[in-house]
DRENBAGU-809816 format. One record per residue (C-alpha): residue in three letters; x, y, z. Coordinates in Angstrom, 3 decimals. Layout:
[doke ALA, [X, Y, Z]] ...
//
This chain:
[doke MET, [0.229, -0.048, -0.061]] [doke GLN, [1.268, 3.388, -0.756]] [doke SER, [0.861, 6.532, 1.014]] [doke LYS, [-2.066, 8.629, 0.357]] [doke HIS, [0.339, 11.593, -0.807]] [doke LEU, [3.825, 12.356, -1.757]] [doke GLU, [4.989, 13.819, 1.237]] [doke GLY, [7.422, 16.374, 0.580]] [doke ALA, [6.510, 16.994, -3.181]] [doke GLY, [8.589, 19.638, -4.727]] [doke LEU, [11.370, 19.200, -2.501]] [doke HIS, [14.315, 16.963, -2.461]] [doke ARG, [13.375, 14.021, -0.461]] [doke ILE, [15.950, 12.498, 1.680]] [doke VAL, [14.573, 9.256, 3.767]] [doke ILE, [16.849, 7.872, 6.759]] [doke VAL, [16.197, 4.385, 7.630]] [doke GLY, [17.315, 3.468, 11.209]] [doke GLY, [17.177, 5.805, 13.987]] [doke GLY, [20.159, 4.645, 16.258]] [doke ALA, [22.821, 7.025, 16.863]] [doke GLY, [24.146, 7.751, 13.830]] [doke GLY, [20.483, 7.676, 11.960]] [doke LEU, [19.137, 9.902, 14.500]] [doke GLU, [22.112, 12.731, 14.824]] [doke LEU, [22.048, 12.779, 10.922]] [doke ALA, [18.017, 13.396, 10.744]] [doke THR, [18.600, 16.150, 13.666]] [doke LEU, [21.529, 17.639, 11.821]] [doke LEU, [19.541, 17.628, 8.268]] [doke GLY, [16.688, 18.581, 9.756]] [doke ASP, [17.854, 21.854, 11.435]] [doke LYS, [20.168, 22.701, 8.109]] [doke LEU, [17.646, 21.728, 5.490]] [doke GLY, [14.505, 20.884, 6.953]] [doke LYS, [14.344, 23.928, 8.722]] [doke GLN, [14.743, 26.454, 5.552]] [doke LYS, [12.769, 24.028, 3.191]] [doke LEU, [15.482, 23.257, 1.052]] [doke ALA, [14.640, 19.765, 1.772]] [doke HIS, [12.057, 17.339, 2.874]] [doke ILE, [13.502, 14.838, 5.536]] [doke THR, [12.007, 11.747, 6.887]] [doke LEU, [13.040, 9.214, 9.549]] [doke ILE, [12.085, 5.442, 9.380]] [doke ASP, [12.396, 3.262, 12.659]] [doke LYS, [10.371, 0.523, 14.053]] [doke ASN, [10.739, 1.889, 17.369]] [doke ARG, [9.248, 4.512, 18.997]] [doke THR, [12.053, 6.053, 21.303]] [doke HIS, [15.704, 5.837, 20.735]] [doke ILE, [18.520, 4.795, 23.914]] [doke TRP, [22.089, 5.034, 23.228]] [doke LYS, [23.176, 1.715, 22.486]] [doke PRO, [26.047, 1.698, 24.639]] [doke MET, [24.565, 2.243, 27.510]] [doke LEU, [22.645, -1.283, 27.470]] [doke HIS, [24.871, -2.728, 29.579]] [doke GLU, [23.782, -0.370, 32.586]] [doke ILE, [20.007, -0.907, 31.531]] [doke ALA, [20.681, -4.881, 32.095]] [doke SER, [22.903, -4.605, 35.368]] [doke GLY, [20.243, -1.878, 36.728]] [doke SER, [22.190, 1.074, 37.164]] [doke MET, [20.567, 2.881, 34.690]] [doke ASP, [16.762, 3.575, 34.416]] [doke TYR, [16.456, 3.395, 30.331]] [doke THR, [12.879, 5.613, 30.565]] [doke LEU, [14.500, 8.584, 31.909]] [doke HIS, [17.075, 8.565, 28.932]] [doke GLU, [14.755, 7.367, 26.114]] [doke ILE, [14.391, 10.339, 22.986]] [doke ASP, [10.735, 10.237, 21.802]] [doke TYR, [11.179, 9.948, 17.760]] [doke LEU, [7.892, 12.381, 17.421]] [doke ALA, [9.124, 14.849, 19.483]] [doke GLN, [12.485, 15.038, 18.260]] [doke ALA, [11.449, 15.158, 14.666]] [doke HIS, [8.884, 18.024, 15.797]] [doke TRP, [11.817, 19.892, 17.517]] [doke HIS, [14.392, 19.615, 14.893]] [doke HIS, [12.184, 19.849, 11.557]] [doke PHE, [12.084, 16.256, 10.114]] [doke ARG, [9.331, 13.672, 9.955]] [doke TYR, [9.324, 10.561, 12.232]] [doke ARG, [7.129, 7.519, 10.359]] [doke ILE, [7.054, 4.171, 12.201]] [doke GLY, [8.137, 0.527, 10.596]] [doke ALA, [10.154, -1.929, 9.779]] [doke MET, [11.875, -1.631, 6.339]] [doke THR, [11.055, -4.639, 4.277]] [doke SER, [12.149, -4.154, 0.872]] [doke ILE, [13.273, -1.111, -1.528]] [doke ASP, [12.304, -0.053, -5.300]] [doke ARG, [15.476, 1.680, -6.890]] [doke THR, [13.390, 2.256, -9.867]] [doke GLN, [10.155, 4.092, -8.683]] [doke ARG, [12.815, 4.864, -5.625]] [doke ARG, [10.330, 3.940, -2.943]] [doke VAL, [11.044, 2.542, 0.326]] [doke HIS, [8.701, -0.299, 1.424]] [doke ILE, [7.421, -0.083, 5.292]] [doke ASP, [5.583, -3.298, 7.016]] [doke ALA, [2.563, -2.791, 9.137]] [doke TYR, [3.193, -1.650, 12.840]] [doke ALA, [0.764, -3.078, 15.227]] [doke ASP, [0.844, -2.533, 19.340]] [doke ASN, [1.488, -5.140, 22.161]] [doke GLU, [-2.066, -6.375, 21.705]] [doke GLY, [-1.962, -6.882, 18.144]] [doke GLU, [-4.127, -4.073, 17.006]] [doke LEU, [-3.133, -2.539, 13.697]] [doke VAL, [-1.500, 0.886, 13.991]] [doke THR, [-0.377, 1.790, 10.965]] [doke PRO, [-0.883, -0.223, 7.191]] [doke GLN, [1.746, -1.491, 5.034]] [doke ARG, [3.142, 1.579, 3.194]] [doke SER, [5.485, 2.767, 0.972]] [doke ILE, [7.402, 6.430, 1.171]] [doke PRO, [9.140, 8.028, -1.495]] [doke TYR, [13.034, 9.218, -1.654]] [doke ASP, [15.141, 11.085, -3.800]] [doke THR, [18.380, 10.160, -1.553]] [doke LEU, [17.780, 7.060, 0.518]] [doke ILE, [20.756, 6.397, 3.931]] [doke ILE, [20.303, 3.055, 5.394]] [doke ALA, [21.540, 3.334, 8.975]] [doke ILE, [19.964, 0.010, 10.687]] [doke GLY, [22.771, -0.835, 12.496]] [doke SER, [23.930, -4.197, 13.404]] [doke ARG, [22.913, -7.412, 15.817]] [doke THR, [25.087, -9.979, 17.643]] [doke ASN, [25.937, -12.875, 15.308]] [doke ASP, [24.966, -16.416, 17.190]] [doke PHE, [26.972, -18.501, 14.256]] [doke ASN, [23.748, -20.682, 14.050]] [doke ILE, [25.242, -22.056, 17.381]] [doke PRO, [22.363, -24.593, 18.930]] [doke GLY, [20.278, -22.962, 21.873]] [doke VAL, [21.335, -19.275, 21.853]] [doke ALA, [18.034, -18.261, 20.185]] [doke GLU, [15.868, -20.157, 22.961]] [doke TYR, [18.167, -19.879, 26.207]] [doke ALA, [20.432, -16.675, 25.600]] [doke ILE, [19.622, -12.973, 25.987]] [doke GLU, [21.326, -10.793, 23.636]] [doke MET, [22.002, -7.164, 24.125]] [doke ASP, [20.798, -5.254, 21.096]] [doke THR, [17.884, -3.552, 21.937]] [doke ALA, [17.219, -1.872, 25.596]] [doke ALA, [14.383, -4.149, 25.164]] [doke GLN, [16.183, -6.987, 25.747]] [doke ALA, [18.359, -5.171, 28.244]] [doke GLU, [15.558, -4.613, 30.229]] [doke HIS, [14.333, -8.330, 29.897]] [doke PHE, [17.578, -9.378, 31.632]] [doke HIS, [17.306, -6.790, 34.471]] [doke GLN, [14.038, -8.281, 35.230]] [doke LYS, [15.077, -12.020, 35.257]] [doke LEU, [18.288, -10.960, 37.112]] [doke VAL, [15.985, -9.410, 39.836]] [doke ASN, [13.514, -12.482, 40.012]] [doke ALA, [16.346, -14.874, 40.131]] [doke CYS, [17.658, -13.058, 43.596]] [doke ILE, [14.087, -12.509, 44.823]] [doke ARG, [13.557, -16.286, 44.199]] [doke ALA, [16.959, -17.474, 45.710]] [doke HIS, [16.357, -15.110, 48.726]] [doke ALA, [12.348, -16.908, 49.508]] [doke GLN, [13.278, -20.515, 48.647]] [doke SER, [13.713, -22.434, 51.530]] [doke GLU, [15.474, -25.377, 49.964]] [doke ILE, [19.778, -25.178, 48.984]] [doke LEU, [20.100, -23.361, 45.974]] [doke GLN, [20.449, -25.631, 42.521]] [doke PRO, [24.199, -25.589, 41.140]] [doke TYR, [23.051, -23.264, 38.191]] [doke GLN, [21.224, -20.785, 40.444]] [doke LEU, [22.685, -16.999, 40.698]] [doke GLN, [25.384, -18.094, 38.013]] [doke VAL, [25.825, -15.506, 35.187]] [doke ALA, [27.312, -16.820, 31.817]] [doke ILE, [28.345, -13.486, 29.226]] [doke ILE, [29.354, -15.116, 25.842]] [doke GLY, [31.726, -12.745, 24.276]] [doke ALA, [34.332, -10.625, 25.744]] [doke GLY, [34.017, -7.484, 23.647]] [doke ALA, [33.395, -4.049, 25.204]] [doke THR, [29.690, -5.001, 25.653]] [doke GLY, [30.692, -8.246, 27.726]] [doke VAL, [33.440, -6.853, 29.593]] [doke GLU, [31.039, -3.607, 30.723]] [doke LEU, [28.545, -5.848, 31.612]] [doke ALA, [30.456, -8.040, 33.828]] [doke ALA, [32.170, -5.390, 35.376]] [doke GLU, [28.683, -3.552, 35.936]] [doke LEU, [26.964, -6.658, 37.223]] [doke HIS, [29.377, -7.080, 40.201]] [doke GLN, [28.642, -3.945, 41.943]] [doke SER, [24.946, -3.988, 40.700]] [doke ILE, [24.375, -7.433, 42.476]] [doke ARG, [25.867, -6.767, 46.143]] [doke THR, [23.556, -3.433, 45.714]] [doke LEU, [20.601, -5.459, 44.755]] [doke VAL, [20.514, -7.841, 47.931]] [doke LYS, [21.490, -4.649, 50.084]] [doke TYR, [17.633, -4.254, 49.511]] [doke GLY, [16.479, -6.684, 52.328]] [doke LEU, [17.419, -10.068, 50.274]] [doke ASP, [19.706, -10.920, 52.975]] [doke THR, [19.785, -14.631, 52.814]] [doke ILE, [22.129, -14.055, 49.681]] [doke GLU, [25.718, -13.479, 49.980]] [doke ALA, [26.845, -12.376, 46.914]] [doke ASP, [30.809, -13.280, 47.354]] [doke ARG, [29.557, -16.999, 48.152]] [doke ASP, [26.518, -17.275, 46.136]] [doke VAL, [27.113, -15.521, 42.959]] [doke THR, [29.491, -16.182, 39.754]] [doke LEU, [30.130, -14.290, 36.800]] [doke THR, [31.886, -15.825, 33.983]] [doke LEU, [33.028, -14.157, 30.541]] [doke ILE, [33.572, -16.483, 28.295]] [doke GLU, [35.805, -15.776, 25.005]] [doke ALA, [36.937, -17.496, 22.045]] [doke ALA, [39.970, -15.397, 21.387]] [doke PRO, [43.223, -15.685, 23.434]] [doke ARG, [42.312, -12.746, 25.524]] [doke ILE, [39.596, -10.449, 26.523]] [doke LEU, [38.757, -7.226, 24.448]] [doke PRO, [40.298, -8.809, 21.541]] [doke GLY, [39.614, -5.885, 18.925]] [doke LEU, [41.432, -3.826, 21.419]] [doke PRO, [45.274, -2.811, 22.140]] [doke GLU, [46.513, -5.573, 24.064]] [doke ARG, [47.352, -3.320, 27.048]] [doke ILE, [43.702, -2.167, 27.545]] [doke SER, [43.199, -5.689, 27.187]] [doke ALA, [45.675, -6.702, 30.102]] [doke ASP, [44.230, -3.986, 32.348]] [doke ALA, [40.861, -4.915, 32.000]] [doke ALA, [41.565, -8.350, 32.695]] [doke ARG, [43.618, -7.108, 35.974]] [doke ILE, [40.527, -5.140, 37.109]] [doke LEU, [37.817, -7.871, 36.467]] [doke ALA, [39.730, -10.476, 38.355]] [doke ARG, [40.229, -7.832, 41.034]] [doke LEU, [36.376, -7.934, 40.688]] [doke LYS, [36.343, -11.756, 41.030]] [doke VAL, [34.807, -12.076, 37.546]] [doke ASN, [35.799, -15.193, 35.946]] [doke THR, [37.363, -15.216, 32.843]] [doke ARG, [37.562, -18.053, 30.517]] [doke THR, [39.638, -17.627, 26.964]] [doke ASN, [40.389, -19.972, 24.383]] [doke ALA, [36.838, -20.976, 25.287]] [doke ARG, [34.551, -21.935, 22.474]] [doke VAL, [30.713, -22.538, 23.380]] [doke ALA, [29.494, -25.451, 21.431]] [doke ALA, [25.955, -25.075, 22.507]] [doke VAL, [23.965, -22.947, 25.317]] [doke HIS, [21.342, -25.265, 27.303]] [doke GLU, [18.551, -23.876, 29.580]] [doke HIS, [20.844, -23.834, 32.648]] [doke SER, [24.472, -24.096, 31.063]] [doke VAL, [26.969, -23.290, 28.730]] [doke GLU, [28.482, -26.149, 27.021]] [doke LEU, [32.029, -25.642, 25.724]] [doke SER, [33.440, -27.621, 22.813]] [doke THR, [35.551, -29.147, 24.843]] [doke GLY, [32.421, -30.665, 26.357]] [doke GLU, [32.665, -29.018, 29.584]] [doke GLN, [29.598, -27.586, 31.226]] [doke ILE, [29.422, -24.235, 32.717]] [doke PRO, [26.361, -24.120, 34.818]] [doke ALA, [24.172, -20.594, 34.571]] [doke GLU, [21.037, -19.330, 35.160]] [doke LEU, [21.476, -16.285, 32.972]] [doke ILE, [23.118, -16.466, 29.912]] [doke VAL, [24.341, -13.313, 27.904]] [doke TRP, [25.182, -13.638, 24.047]] [doke ALA, [27.497, -10.734, 23.135]] [doke ALA, [29.428, -12.147, 20.680]] [doke GLY, [30.304, -10.968, 16.877]] [doke ILE, [28.348, -8.549, 14.996]] [doke ARG, [25.708, -8.915, 11.490]] [doke ALA, [24.082, -6.534, 9.750]] [doke PRO, [20.004, -7.221, 9.965]] [doke ALA, [19.268, -9.963, 7.052]] [doke VAL, [17.042, -7.576, 5.129]] [doke LEU, [19.833, -5.962, 3.406]] [doke LYS, [20.571, -8.948, 1.404]] [doke THR, [17.260, -8.352, -0.193]] [doke LEU, [17.239, -5.012, -1.241]] [doke ASP, [16.916, -4.641, -4.693]] [doke GLY, [20.108, -5.783, -5.820]] [doke LEU, [22.427, -4.049, -3.522]] [doke GLU, [25.540, -5.438, -2.716]] [doke THR, [26.046, -7.073, 0.526]] [doke ASN, [29.332, -8.926, 2.230]] [doke THR, [29.397, -12.070, 4.188]] [doke ILE, [27.455, -10.197, 7.251]] [doke ASN, [25.098, -8.494, 5.467]] [doke GLN, [26.596, -5.091, 5.543]] [doke LEU, [25.911, -3.089, 2.438]] [doke ILE, [29.239, -2.689, 0.465]] [doke VAL, [29.493, 1.352, 0.211]] [doke LYS, [32.156, 3.763, -1.721]] [doke PRO, [34.291, 5.987, 0.109]] [doke THR, [32.117, 8.320, -0.671]] [doke LEU, [29.563, 6.147, 1.629]] [doke GLN, [27.310, 5.764, -1.861]] [doke THR, [26.365, 2.122, -1.775]] [doke SER, [28.404, 0.407, -4.748]] [doke VAL, [25.293, 0.017, -7.311]] [doke ASP, [23.362, 2.837, -6.512]] [doke GLU, [24.867, 6.546, -6.064]] [doke ASN, [21.302, 7.868, -4.782]] [doke ILE, [21.338, 5.436, -1.959]] [doke PHE, [24.197, 5.989, 1.025]] [doke ALA, [24.765, 3.311, 4.316]] [doke PHE, [26.601, 4.324, 7.228]] [doke GLY, [27.470, 2.984, 10.406]] [doke ASP, [27.289, -0.616, 11.722]] [doke CYS, [25.277, -1.800, 8.198]] [doke ALA, [27.977, -0.490, 6.003]] [doke SER, [31.205, -1.780, 5.153]] [doke ALA, [33.345, 1.035, 4.490]] [doke ASP, [36.828, 1.133, 3.437]] [doke TRP, [39.181, 2.711, 6.381]] [doke LEU, [41.291, 5.136, 3.768]] [doke GLU, [44.077, 5.795, 5.659]] [doke HIS, [44.976, 2.792, 6.994]] [doke HIS, [47.831, 0.670, 6.391]] [doke PRO, [47.285, -2.535, 5.976]] [doke PRO, [44.164, -2.208, 4.380]] [doke THR, [40.967, -2.590, 6.611]] [doke LYS, [37.371, -1.482, 7.206]] [doke VAL, [35.659, 1.055, 9.487]] [doke PRO, [35.185, -0.297, 12.804]] [doke PRO, [31.924, -0.786, 14.089]] [doke ARG, [32.179, 1.819, 16.883]] [doke ALA, [29.753, 4.592, 17.747]] [doke GLN, [32.555, 7.198, 16.739]] [doke ALA, [32.459, 5.992, 13.487]] [doke ALA, [28.790, 6.580, 12.843]] [doke HIS, [29.000, 10.126, 14.655]] [doke GLN, [31.607, 10.977, 12.461]] [doke GLN, [29.666, 9.662, 9.305]] [doke ALA, [26.883, 11.262, 10.386]] [doke ILE, [28.770, 14.941, 10.446]] [doke HIS, [29.927, 14.021, 7.022]] [doke LEU, [26.755, 13.059, 5.352]] [doke ALA, [25.121, 16.175, 6.666]] [doke LYS, [27.861, 18.081, 4.972]] [doke GLN, [27.361, 16.029, 1.828]] [doke MET, [23.527, 16.410, 1.506]] [doke GLN, [23.909, 20.120, 1.411]] [doke ARG, [26.832, 19.444, -1.313]] [doke ARG, [24.339, 17.207, -3.467]] [doke LEU, [21.372, 19.753, -3.438]] [doke GLU, [24.161, 21.821, -4.701]] [doke GLY, [25.242, 19.569, -7.540]] [doke LYS, [28.627, 19.316, -6.260]] [doke SER, [31.003, 16.457, -6.474]] [doke LEU, [30.712, 14.438, -2.938]] [doke GLU, [33.643, 14.311, -0.853]] [doke ASN, [35.394, 10.767, 0.585]] [doke PHE, [34.912, 10.028, 3.983]] [doke HIS, [37.911, 10.102, 6.158]] [doke TYR, [37.629, 7.899, 9.786]] [doke GLN, [39.946, 8.943, 12.420]] [doke ASP, [40.139, 6.943, 15.574]] [doke PHE, [40.296, 8.792, 18.631]] [doke GLY, [40.736, 5.438, 20.714]] [doke SER, [38.689, 3.473, 22.924]] [doke LEU, [37.681, 3.621, 26.071]] [doke VAL, [36.061, 0.435, 28.459]] [doke SER, [33.801, 1.029, 31.439]] [doke LEU, [34.461, -1.275, 34.360]] [doke GLY, [32.249, 0.100, 36.710]] [doke GLU, [30.367, 3.427, 38.304]] [doke ASN, [33.556, 4.870, 38.665]] [doke TRP, [36.414, 3.466, 36.838]] [doke ALA, [37.378, 3.017, 33.129]] [doke VAL, [40.418, 1.885, 30.953]] [doke GLY, [41.067, 3.104, 27.281]] [doke GLY, [43.554, 4.404, 24.937]] [doke LEU, [43.365, 8.020, 23.544]] [doke MET, [44.775, 8.530, 19.643]] [doke GLY, [44.597, 10.297, 16.564]] [doke ASN, [44.659, 14.158, 17.215]] [doke ILE, [44.523, 13.612, 21.017]] [doke ALA, [47.826, 12.119, 21.504]] [doke ARG, [50.855, 11.182, 19.428]] [doke GLY, [50.444, 7.437, 19.563]] [doke THR, [48.135, 6.299, 22.280]] [doke LEU, [47.841, 7.649, 25.468]] [doke PHE, [46.469, 5.066, 27.903]] [doke VAL, [44.250, 6.016, 30.611]] [doke GLU, [42.654, 4.153, 33.465]] [doke GLY, [40.646, 5.334, 36.961]] [doke TYR, [38.232, 8.178, 37.526]] [doke LEU, [39.495, 9.863, 34.707]] [doke ALA, [38.791, 7.455, 31.968]] [doke ARG, [35.621, 7.122, 33.634]] [doke PHE, [35.112, 10.758, 33.313]] [doke MET, [35.952, 10.732, 29.759]] [doke TYR, [33.743, 7.730, 29.010]] [doke ASN, [30.959, 9.373, 30.435]] [doke LEU, [31.426, 12.660, 28.053]] [doke LEU, [30.772, 10.231, 25.592]] [doke TYR, [27.444, 9.994, 26.127]] [doke LYS, [27.311, 14.034, 26.948]] [doke LYS, [28.730, 14.811, 23.611]] [doke HIS, [25.657, 12.728, 21.927]] [doke GLN, [23.149, 14.524, 23.903]] [doke LEU, [24.721, 17.649, 22.503]] [doke SER, [24.687, 16.775, 19.281]] [doke LEU, [20.854, 16.099, 19.786]] [doke HIS, [19.678, 18.470, 22.058]] [doke GLY, [21.762, 21.635, 22.452]] [doke PHE, [23.871, 22.941, 25.265]] [doke TRP, [20.881, 24.220, 27.727]] [doke LYS, [18.879, 21.029, 27.364]] [doke THR, [21.766, 18.834, 27.740]] [doke VAL, [22.986, 20.956, 30.991]] [doke VAL, [19.445, 20.684, 32.505]] [doke GLU, [18.966, 16.760, 32.003]] [doke THR, [22.125, 16.429, 33.462]] [doke VAL, [21.454, 18.595, 36.480]] [doke ALA, [18.203, 16.821, 36.633]] [doke GLY, [19.812, 13.469, 36.521]] [doke ILE, [22.056, 14.347, 39.336]] [doke LEU, [19.198, 15.349, 41.680]] [doke ARG, [17.518, 12.410, 40.500]] [doke ARG, [20.177, 10.077, 42.491]] [doke THR, [19.621, 11.696, 45.901]] [doke THR, [15.575, 10.593, 45.971]] [doke SER, [15.816, 7.415, 44.240]] [doke PRO, [17.270, 3.679, 44.988]] [doke SER, [21.178, 3.645, 43.242]] [doke ILE, [19.395, 0.888, 40.656]] [doke LYS, [16.522, -0.058, 39.359]] [doke LEU, [14.652, -2.648, 41.638]] [doke HIS, [12.006, -3.875, 39.294]] 
//
């Protein structure tokens, strides 16, 4: 079903699919620059109604953050920043007619909210991110919780709270798997979640769950197939993080390949069974499967769209892709490699594309995207982080750890907020958050 009228008729129609960090930032930038001045019609499409910054998912899962206080409502953001938001999941595109086909959207009771429809575009920008990659390992879909969305992180947190209350209330001895947490994948998400859970579980049991002793009853196990944790980051960061996790009594199992996931255990390729009541899958990434079916657009083995240095797709100059769903060359890197799937890359690409859309409207040639690696920071609890700063900040790598690193880690989120809200609204929300902590539990208890 097509829309009743052509939105933005008479203006250049820029349609962005995906309201993650990069997509929402780009829609906001274009709305403020082009939409406000009626130079183009900007539409953002996302299957969700609200946005959460994905690097915060480990805090939502642990309960150290109430995500409802940090959600950004797409309709409100669109109203304030001169673009249009349309709800729905992209199912296909028609490159000849230049239309994006959107699936029907139903509420939690199954009642239809919006029908199937299509939205016309002159320029299409795809930014639908990535998902964890289960590598077709048996049992992952049935028994493990992935960390791709706020809903999944909240689901894990509810199961964690219920597991602690259950263990506290039962009179019989705990089963071997009870209060055992296994996190599969020791990239940034897995490592950050393990560190965050160490403190949040201890805080949780202090709220009256006095039959549980965290040091005695709770075990956190981090499982990684590579020889070290954080395999994508410099070895020094990996070693520092491993040392701190050991101090937090997190069991790290490296060179450990998962063969299957069961209801109450993780099975390694050696046949060893690791008991676990709560199992998180945070290993590997892949782009959504829908990208393989987009009217002939070229993809790689993990479904990412192949893009040129301009971030235009390899077979259609009117379609762009960026962020985790795009395979872009890191032009300055030797040996040749791809732009890594990090939040800083999506942020840089959003800024780049905002400038290029202006050039495209003016009929100018497009510039290539040049990625700058400013380093990586990994959170290891509320007051600690480790990482390395690179690029224009330091010659070579400047390693940081502790409170300073954590302060800089927190600034990354503030930078994201600034790009979406501006200075004063970010300041007000920061102050409100500080005040809220004085009247609320230190972790979410439900």
